[in-house]
TIPATOR-795658 format. One line per field, with one value per residue: residue number from 1; residue in three letters; x, y, z of N, C-alpha, C in turn. Coordinates in nm, 2 decimals. Atoms other than C-alpha are relative to their C-alpha. Example, Ala and Ser with C-alpha at 12.3 -4.5 7.8 and 13.67 -1.06 7.14 Angstrom:
# TIPATOR-795658
nutor <- [1|2]
ketor <- [Ala|Ser]
n_x <- [0.09|-0.09]
n_y <- [-0.12|-0.11]
n_z <- [0.00|0.00]
ca_x <- [1.23|1.37]
ca_y <- [-0.45|-0.11]
ca_z <- [0.78|0.71]
c_x <- [0.09|-0.08]
c_y <- [0.12|0.11]
c_z <- [0.00|0.08]
END
This chain:
# TIPATOR-795658
nutor <- [1|2|3|4|5|6|7|8|9|10|11|12|13|14|15|16|17|18|19|20|21|22|23|24|25|26|27|28|29|30|31|32|33|34|35|36|37|38|39|40|41|42|43|44|45|46|47|48|49|50|51|52|53|54|55|56|57|58|59|60|61|62|63|64|65|66|67|68|69|70|71|72|73|74|75|76|77|78|79|80|81|82|83|84|85|86|87|88|89|90|91|92|93|94|95|96|97|98|99|100|101|102|103|104|105|106|107|108|109|110|111|112|113|114|115|116|117|118|119|120|121|122|123|124|125|126|127|128|129|130|131|132|133|134|135|136|137|138|139|140|141|142|143|144|145|146|147|148|149|150|151|152|153|154|155|156|157|158|159|160|161|162|163|164|165|166|167|168|169|170|171|172|173|174|175|176|177|178|179|180|181|182|183|184|185|186|187|188|189|190]
ketor <- [Met|Pro|Phe|Thr|Pro|Asp|Leu|Leu|Phe|His|Glu|Thr|Met|Ser|Gly|Pro|Met|Ala|Leu|Gly|Ser|Arg|Asn|Pro|Glu|His|Pro|Ala|Arg|His|Ser|Arg|Thr|Thr|Arg|Leu|Ser|Leu|His|Ala|Thr|Ile|Arg|Ile|Asp|Ser|Met|Glu|Asp|Phe|Leu|Leu|Asp|Pro|Glu|His|Val|Ala|Trp|Leu|Gly|Gly|His|Leu|Ser|Phe|Pro|Pro|Phe|Ser|Lys|Cys|Ile|Pro|Ile|Arg|Gln|Gly|Arg|Phe|Gln|Leu|Phe|Ser|Pro|Ser|Asp|Asp|Pro|Leu|Met|Arg|Leu|Met|His|Tyr|Asp|Ala|Leu|Phe|Glu|His|Glu|Glu|Arg|Thr|Tyr|Cys|Leu|Ser|Gly|Thr|Lys|Phe|Leu|Arg|Asp|Asp|Pro|Gly|Pro|Asp|Leu|Trp|Thr|Asp|Thr|Thr|Arg|Leu|His|Thr|Thr|Leu|His|Glu|Gly|His|Asp|Thr|Gln|Gly|Pro|Val|Val|Gly|Ala|Gly|Val|Leu|Thr|Val|Gly|Val|Arg|Glu|Leu|Leu|Ala|Leu|Val|Ala|Ser|Met|Arg|Ser|Pro|Arg|Gly|Gly|Ser|Gln|Thr|Leu|Ala|Arg|Phe|Gly|Gln|Phe|Phe|Leu|Ser|Asn|Leu|Trp|Glu|Leu|Tyr|Ala]
n_x <- [0.05|-0.06|0.05|0.02|-0.04|0.06|-0.08|-0.16|-0.09|-0.14|-0.08|-0.13|-0.10|-0.15|-0.08|-0.15|0.00|-0.15|-0.05|-0.12|0.07|0.10|0.08|0.06|-0.01|-0.12|-0.04|-0.10|-0.11|-0.06|-0.04|0.08|0.14|0.06|0.14|0.06|0.14|0.09|0.12|0.07|0.15|0.08|0.12|0.11|0.07|0.13|-0.01|0.05|-0.08|-0.12|0.04|0.03|-0.11|-0.08|-0.13|0.02|-0.13|0.00|-0.10|-0.09|-0.08|-0.09|-0.15|-0.08|-0.12|-0.13|-0.11|-0.10|0.08|0.08|0.09|0.14|-0.02|0.13|0.03|0.04|0.11|0.01|0.13|0.04|0.10|0.05|0.04|-0.01|-0.06|-0.13|0.01|0.05|0.16|0.00|-0.07|0.05|-0.10|0.04|-0.11|-0.03|-0.13|-0.03|-0.10|-0.06|-0.12|-0.12|-0.10|0.05|0.00|0.13|0.02|0.14|-0.01|0.13|-0.01|0.11|0.00|0.05|0.10|0.02|0.00|-0.08|0.03|-0.05|0.04|-0.10|0.10|-0.07|-0.12|0.03|0.07|-0.06|-0.14|-0.02|-0.13|-0.01|-0.13|-0.01|-0.04|0.00|0.08|0.17|0.07|-0.05|-0.10|-0.11|-0.08|0.01|-0.11|0.01|0.12|0.00|0.13|0.06|0.08|0.05|-0.01|0.13|0.03|0.04|0.12|0.08|0.01|0.04|0.17|0.05|0.00|0.08|0.13|0.09|0.03|0.14|0.10|0.03|-0.02|0.07|-0.15|-0.10|0.03|-0.03|-0.16|-0.01|0.05|-0.09|-0.13|0.02|0.04|-0.11|-0.07|0.07|-0.03|-0.15|-0.06|0.08]
n_y <- [0.07|0.10|0.13|0.06|0.13|0.09|0.04|-0.04|0.07|-0.02|0.10|-0.05|0.13|-0.01|0.09|-0.02|0.02|-0.01|-0.03|0.09|0.12|0.04|0.10|-0.05|0.10|-0.01|-0.09|-0.02|0.05|-0.05|-0.14|-0.08|-0.02|-0.11|0.02|-0.08|-0.01|-0.04|-0.06|0.02|-0.03|0.09|-0.05|0.09|-0.09|0.07|0.12|0.09|0.06|0.07|0.15|0.08|-0.01|0.11|-0.03|-0.10|-0.11|-0.12|-0.09|-0.01|-0.14|0.00|-0.03|0.08|-0.06|0.07|-0.10|-0.03|-0.08|-0.12|0.05|0.00|-0.01|0.03|0.11|-0.09|0.10|0.11|0.10|0.09|0.14|0.06|0.13|0.04|0.15|0.04|0.11|0.10|-0.04|-0.02|-0.13|-0.11|-0.11|-0.14|-0.07|-0.13|-0.03|-0.14|-0.09|-0.12|-0.05|-0.04|-0.05|0.01|0.13|0.06|0.14|0.07|0.05|0.10|0.08|0.10|0.09|0.13|0.08|0.13|0.07|0.12|0.06|-0.08|-0.11|-0.08|-0.12|-0.15|-0.02|-0.04|-0.11|-0.13|0.00|-0.01|0.03|-0.12|-0.04|-0.14|0.02|-0.14|-0.02|-0.04|0.10|0.08|0.06|-0.04|0.06|-0.02|-0.09|0.04|0.07|0.01|0.05|-0.11|0.08|-0.07|0.06|-0.02|-0.12|-0.03|0.05|-0.06|-0.14|0.04|0.00|-0.13|-0.09|0.04|-0.08|-0.02|-0.15|0.01|0.11|0.01|0.14|0.12|0.03|0.05|0.14|0.05|0.02|0.09|0.15|0.07|0.02|0.13|0.11|0.03|0.05|0.12|0.09|0.04|0.07|0.07]
n_z <- [-0.12|-0.02|0.00|-0.15|-0.01|-0.13|-0.12|-0.03|-0.14|-0.03|-0.06|-0.02|-0.03|-0.01|-0.01|0.03|0.15|0.06|0.12|0.07|-0.05|0.07|-0.09|-0.11|-0.12|-0.04|0.05|-0.08|0.01|0.10|-0.06|-0.12|0.01|-0.06|-0.04|0.11|-0.06|0.09|-0.05|0.11|-0.03|0.09|0.05|0.10|0.04|0.00|-0.09|0.08|0.10|-0.05|-0.02|0.11|0.04|-0.07|-0.06|-0.12|0.03|-0.07|0.01|-0.08|-0.03|-0.13|-0.01|-0.07|-0.08|0.03|-0.02|0.07|0.10|-0.07|-0.11|0.04|0.15|0.04|0.10|0.11|0.04|-0.07|0.04|-0.09|0.04|-0.09|0.03|0.13|0.01|0.05|0.09|-0.06|-0.06|-0.13|-0.04|0.04|-0.04|-0.01|0.10|0.00|0.09|-0.02|0.07|-0.07|0.05|-0.09|0.06|0.15|0.05|-0.02|-0.05|-0.02|-0.13|0.03|-0.12|0.02|-0.10|0.06|-0.09|0.07|-0.10|0.00|-0.12|-0.12|0.03|0.07|0.06|-0.05|0.06|0.13|0.04|-0.06|0.07|0.15|0.07|0.07|0.09|0.06|0.14|0.06|0.11|0.00|-0.02|-0.03|0.12|-0.01|-0.06|-0.13|-0.09|-0.16|-0.02|-0.13|-0.07|-0.08|-0.11|-0.09|-0.17|-0.04|-0.02|0.16|0.04|-0.10|0.07|0.14|-0.04|-0.05|0.10|0.10|0.01|0.11|0.01|0.07|-0.03|-0.12|-0.08|0.09|0.09|-0.11|-0.02|0.11|-0.03|-0.13|0.03|0.10|-0.03|-0.13|0.07|0.07|-0.09|-0.02|0.09|0.01|-0.14|-0.08]
ca_x <- [-3.04|-2.79|-2.84|-2.96|-2.83|-3.04|-2.76|-2.42|-2.17|-1.81|-1.57|-1.22|-0.96|-0.59|-0.31|0.06|0.13|0.48|0.61|0.80|0.58|0.34|0.19|-0.09|-0.07|0.31|0.41|0.68|0.90|0.97|1.03|0.94|0.57|0.39|0.06|-0.18|-0.55|-0.85|-1.12|-1.38|-1.74|-1.98|-2.28|-2.58|-2.73|-3.06|-3.12|-3.33|-3.08|-2.78|-3.01|-3.10|-2.74|-2.55|-2.24|-2.37|-2.17|-2.15|-1.96|-1.66|-1.48|-1.28|-0.91|-0.62|-0.33|0.01|0.30|0.53|0.30|0.09|-0.11|-0.44|-0.44|-0.80|-0.96|-1.01|-1.24|-1.36|-1.58|-1.74|-1.89|-2.08|-2.14|-2.03|-2.01|-1.69|-1.58|-1.65|-2.04|-1.96|-1.78|-1.88|-1.67|-1.65|-1.43|-1.29|-1.08|-0.95|-0.78|-0.54|-0.26|0.09|0.35|0.19|0.15|-0.19|-0.24|-0.50|-0.56|-0.75|-0.86|-1.08|-1.24|-1.33|-1.64|-1.64|-1.77|-1.46|-1.42|-1.40|-1.51|-1.42|-1.72|-1.53|-1.21|-1.36|-1.56|-1.30|-0.97|-0.92|-0.63|-0.49|-0.25|-0.12|-0.08|0.06|-0.18|-0.56|-0.65|-0.55|-0.35|-0.08|0.23|0.19|0.40|0.29|0.06|-0.08|-0.39|-0.62|-0.85|-1.14|-1.15|-1.47|-1.44|-1.44|-1.72|-1.92|-1.86|-1.93|-2.31|-2.33|-2.25|-2.52|-2.78|-3.05|-3.11|-3.39|-3.52|-3.51|-3.54|-3.72|-3.39|-3.18|-3.39|-3.38|-2.98|-2.97|-3.20|-2.99|-2.65|-2.76|-2.94|-2.63|-2.43|-2.67|-2.66|-2.30|-2.22|-2.53]
ca_y <- [2.15|1.92|1.54|1.34|0.98|0.68|0.59|0.72|0.57|0.62|0.32|0.36|0.07|0.07|-0.14|-0.21|-0.13|-0.22|-0.05|-0.30|-0.59|-0.79|-1.01|-0.85|-1.15|-1.09|-0.75|-0.74|-1.00|-0.80|-0.44|-0.19|-0.15|0.20|0.24|0.34|0.43|0.45|0.68|0.60|0.74|0.50|0.64|0.44|0.68|0.44|0.16|-0.02|-0.02|-0.11|-0.44|-0.53|-0.49|-0.84|-0.67|-0.43|-0.13|0.19|0.51|0.55|0.88|1.01|1.01|0.81|0.88|0.72|0.90|0.82|0.98|1.22|1.22|1.33|1.23|1.27|0.98|1.13|0.83|0.53|0.21|-0.02|-0.37|-0.53|-0.92|-0.95|-1.31|-1.49|-1.77|-1.99|-2.03|-2.04|-1.70|-1.36|-1.04|-0.69|-0.49|-0.14|0.04|0.40|0.64|0.89|1.09|1.15|1.36|1.36|0.99|0.81|0.50|0.25|0.15|-0.21|-0.42|-0.72|-0.90|-1.26|-1.41|-1.76|-1.98|-2.22|-2.44|-2.25|-1.90|-1.67|-1.41|-1.13|-1.20|-1.21|-0.91|-0.68|-0.77|-0.62|-0.76|-0.47|-0.40|-0.07|-0.04|0.25|0.35|0.41|0.05|-0.28|-0.38|-0.15|-0.28|-0.37|-0.11|-0.23|-0.44|-0.51|-0.59|-0.31|-0.42|-0.26|-0.29|-0.27|0.10|0.14|-0.06|0.12|0.45|0.29|0.20|0.52|0.72|0.56|0.79|0.80|1.16|1.04|0.72|0.73|0.46|0.23|0.26|0.19|-0.11|-0.25|-0.22|-0.38|-0.67|-0.73|-0.70|-0.94|-1.18|-1.21|-1.29|-1.55|-1.72|-1.72|-1.84|-2.00]
ca_z <- [-1.00|-0.85|-0.87|-0.56|-0.52|-0.36|-0.14|0.00|0.24|0.34|0.39|0.51|0.48|0.57|0.55|0.44|0.06|-0.08|-0.36|-0.60|-0.46|-0.68|-0.41|-0.19|0.05|0.09|0.04|0.32|0.18|-0.13|0.03|0.29|0.35|0.41|0.55|0.25|0.34|0.11|0.22|-0.01|-0.07|-0.25|-0.45|-0.59|-0.79|-0.87|-0.61|-0.89|-1.16|-0.89|-0.79|-1.13|-1.25|-1.18|-1.15|-0.89|-0.99|-0.81|-0.82|-0.62|-0.49|-0.22|-0.14|-0.07|0.18|0.08|0.23|-0.02|-0.28|-0.05|0.25|0.05|-0.32|-0.47|-0.67|-1.00|-1.12|-0.93|-0.96|-0.68|-0.75|-0.48|-0.48|-0.83|-0.98|-1.02|-1.22|-0.92|-0.86|-0.48|-0.47|-0.49|-0.52|-0.38|-0.64|-0.58|-0.85|-0.79|-1.05|-0.93|-1.03|-0.87|-1.03|-1.38|-1.39|-1.37|-1.13|-1.05|-0.72|-0.77|-0.47|-0.44|-0.14|-0.22|-0.06|-0.05|0.28|0.35|0.64|0.98|1.06|0.76|0.70|0.90|0.73|0.37|0.39|0.59|0.36|0.04|-0.15|-0.34|-0.64|-0.74|-1.13|-1.32|-1.60|-1.64|-1.55|-1.41|-1.76|-1.66|-1.49|-1.11|-0.88|-0.55|-0.37|-0.02|0.20|0.33|0.63|0.80|1.18|1.39|1.46|1.07|1.02|1.30|1.09|0.78|0.90|1.05|0.74|0.53|0.40|0.16|0.03|-0.21|-0.10|0.27|0.52|0.24|0.01|0.32|0.39|0.04|0.07|0.39|0.28|-0.05|0.13|0.44|0.19|-0.02|0.28|0.38|0.08|0.08|0.44|0.59]
c_x <- [0.09|-0.08|0.01|0.01|-0.11|0.05|0.15|0.03|0.12|0.04|0.12|0.07|0.15|0.08|0.13|-0.01|0.14|0.02|0.10|-0.05|-0.13|-0.10|-0.08|0.04|0.14|0.09|0.14|0.11|0.06|0.07|-0.08|-0.13|-0.01|-0.15|-0.10|-0.17|-0.09|-0.10|-0.12|-0.15|-0.06|-0.12|-0.06|-0.07|-0.16|0.02|-0.07|0.08|0.12|-0.05|-0.01|0.13|0.05|0.10|-0.03|0.08|-0.05|0.10|0.07|0.08|0.07|0.13|0.10|0.11|0.10|0.11|0.10|-0.05|-0.04|-0.08|-0.16|0.03|-0.18|-0.01|-0.05|-0.13|0.00|-0.12|0.00|-0.06|-0.01|-0.06|-0.02|0.06|0.13|-0.01|-0.03|-0.14|-0.02|0.06|-0.06|0.10|-0.04|0.12|0.00|0.13|0.00|0.10|0.05|0.11|0.10|0.12|-0.02|-0.02|-0.14|0.03|-0.12|0.02|-0.09|0.00|-0.15|-0.01|-0.10|-0.07|-0.02|0.01|0.10|0.01|0.04|-0.07|0.05|-0.09|0.05|0.09|-0.03|-0.06|0.08|0.16|-0.01|0.16|0.03|0.15|0.00|0.06|0.03|-0.07|-0.11|-0.07|0.11|0.09|0.13|0.07|-0.01|0.11|-0.02|-0.11|0.00|-0.14|-0.03|-0.09|-0.10|-0.04|-0.18|-0.04|-0.04|-0.12|-0.13|-0.05|-0.05|-0.17|-0.03|-0.02|-0.11|-0.09|-0.07|-0.07|-0.13|-0.08|-0.06|0.01|-0.05|0.12|0.08|-0.02|0.03|0.13|0.02|-0.06|0.09|0.15|-0.03|-0.04|0.10|0.08|-0.04|0.02|0.13|0.06|-0.09|0.00]
c_y <- [-0.11|-0.15|-0.05|-0.15|-0.08|-0.02|0.06|-0.06|0.03|-0.14|0.07|-0.13|0.04|-0.11|0.04|-0.03|-0.01|0.04|-0.11|-0.16|-0.02|-0.07|0.07|-0.07|0.03|0.10|0.02|-0.08|0.05|0.15|0.08|0.03|0.15|-0.01|0.07|-0.01|0.04|0.04|0.03|0.04|-0.10|0.05|-0.06|0.12|-0.06|-0.14|-0.10|-0.05|-0.07|-0.15|-0.06|-0.04|-0.14|0.03|0.09|0.11|0.11|0.11|0.01|0.12|0.00|0.04|-0.12|0.07|-0.11|0.07|-0.02|0.07|0.13|-0.04|0.04|0.03|-0.03|-0.10|0.08|-0.07|-0.12|-0.09|-0.09|-0.10|-0.08|-0.15|-0.04|-0.14|-0.01|-0.13|-0.12|0.02|0.03|0.13|0.13|0.10|0.16|0.05|0.15|0.04|0.17|0.04|0.10|0.02|0.04|0.02|-0.03|-0.13|-0.05|-0.15|-0.04|-0.09|-0.12|-0.08|-0.08|-0.05|-0.13|-0.08|-0.13|-0.08|-0.11|-0.04|0.12|0.14|0.09|0.12|0.13|0.01|0.04|0.13|0.13|0.01|0.01|-0.02|0.09|0.01|0.15|0.01|0.14|-0.05|0.01|-0.14|-0.12|-0.11|0.06|-0.08|0.02|0.04|-0.05|-0.06|-0.04|-0.04|0.12|-0.08|0.16|-0.03|0.05|0.14|0.06|-0.03|0.06|0.12|-0.02|-0.01|0.12|0.09|-0.01|0.11|0.00|0.11|-0.01|-0.09|-0.01|-0.12|-0.12|-0.03|-0.08|-0.17|-0.09|-0.06|-0.09|-0.16|-0.06|-0.04|-0.15|-0.15|-0.08|-0.11|-0.13|-0.13|-0.06|-0.11|-0.07|-0.14]
c_z <- [0.02|0.03|0.14|-0.04|0.07|0.10|0.00|0.11|0.00|0.06|0.02|0.02|-0.01|0.02|-0.06|-0.14|-0.03|-0.13|-0.04|0.04|-0.10|0.06|0.11|0.13|0.10|-0.03|0.06|-0.05|-0.14|0.02|0.10|-0.05|0.06|0.01|-0.12|0.07|-0.12|0.08|-0.11|0.04|-0.10|-0.02|-0.09|-0.03|-0.03|0.07|-0.08|-0.07|0.08|0.04|-0.12|-0.07|0.07|0.04|0.15|0.00|0.05|0.00|0.13|0.00|0.12|0.00|0.06|0.08|0.00|0.02|-0.12|-0.16|0.06|0.05|-0.03|-0.14|-0.05|-0.11|-0.10|-0.07|0.09|-0.03|0.15|-0.06|0.12|-0.01|-0.13|-0.02|-0.03|-0.09|0.07|0.07|0.15|0.06|-0.06|0.02|0.02|-0.06|0.05|-0.11|0.01|-0.07|0.08|-0.07|0.10|-0.12|-0.17|-0.06|0.07|0.08|0.02|0.11|-0.04|0.12|-0.03|0.14|-0.04|0.11|-0.02|0.17|0.01|0.12|0.11|-0.03|-0.10|-0.06|0.04|-0.09|-0.14|-0.03|0.08|-0.09|-0.14|-0.06|-0.12|-0.09|-0.06|-0.16|-0.06|-0.13|0.03|0.05|0.04|-0.11|0.01|0.09|0.17|0.06|0.14|0.03|0.17|0.03|0.11|0.08|0.05|0.12|0.02|0.01|-0.16|-0.05|0.07|-0.10|-0.12|-0.02|0.04|-0.11|-0.11|0.00|-0.13|-0.04|-0.06|0.05|0.17|0.07|-0.08|-0.09|0.11|0.05|-0.10|-0.03|0.09|-0.02|-0.13|0.08|0.11|-0.08|-0.08|0.10|0.06|-0.07|-0.03|0.11|0.07|-0.04]
END
């Protein structure tokens, strides 16, 4: 009998990735950029465990599109963290890791959204910009071979919300996740 998770949703982020760059903020300064798209499926197996875990870890799958490698690269293994603590008590992190293979080499795409209330309106930017590095190897300890910033637009955000399903818990689980998400944003940005 197949396992039924508490929550599933899909998130698509795209943006310039520069092979040879090490700085996500300025990839074009170092080399030519190519659009990378992350088509992620996030799965929370147990909402209770997810909420109790201070790192708020979930499974990440899906595929990548990066023309220098391929237009459809399956994610072999992935991890998603939501509102994880950081060294700064006023900042939380959303973190994405995706392992994949290309030409018999393993790569780790690693990205972070930095959630912190700075002067001026920054909630939208903080929650939609993924500062990303591409590492050769099985984790972020491998050499950086590319960098860029992926973003979520309004259309992609609406698609994410529309994709949210709770196969096991129904509307009550969706409401718990929504409350968790919005209360964390309120705590950080209000």
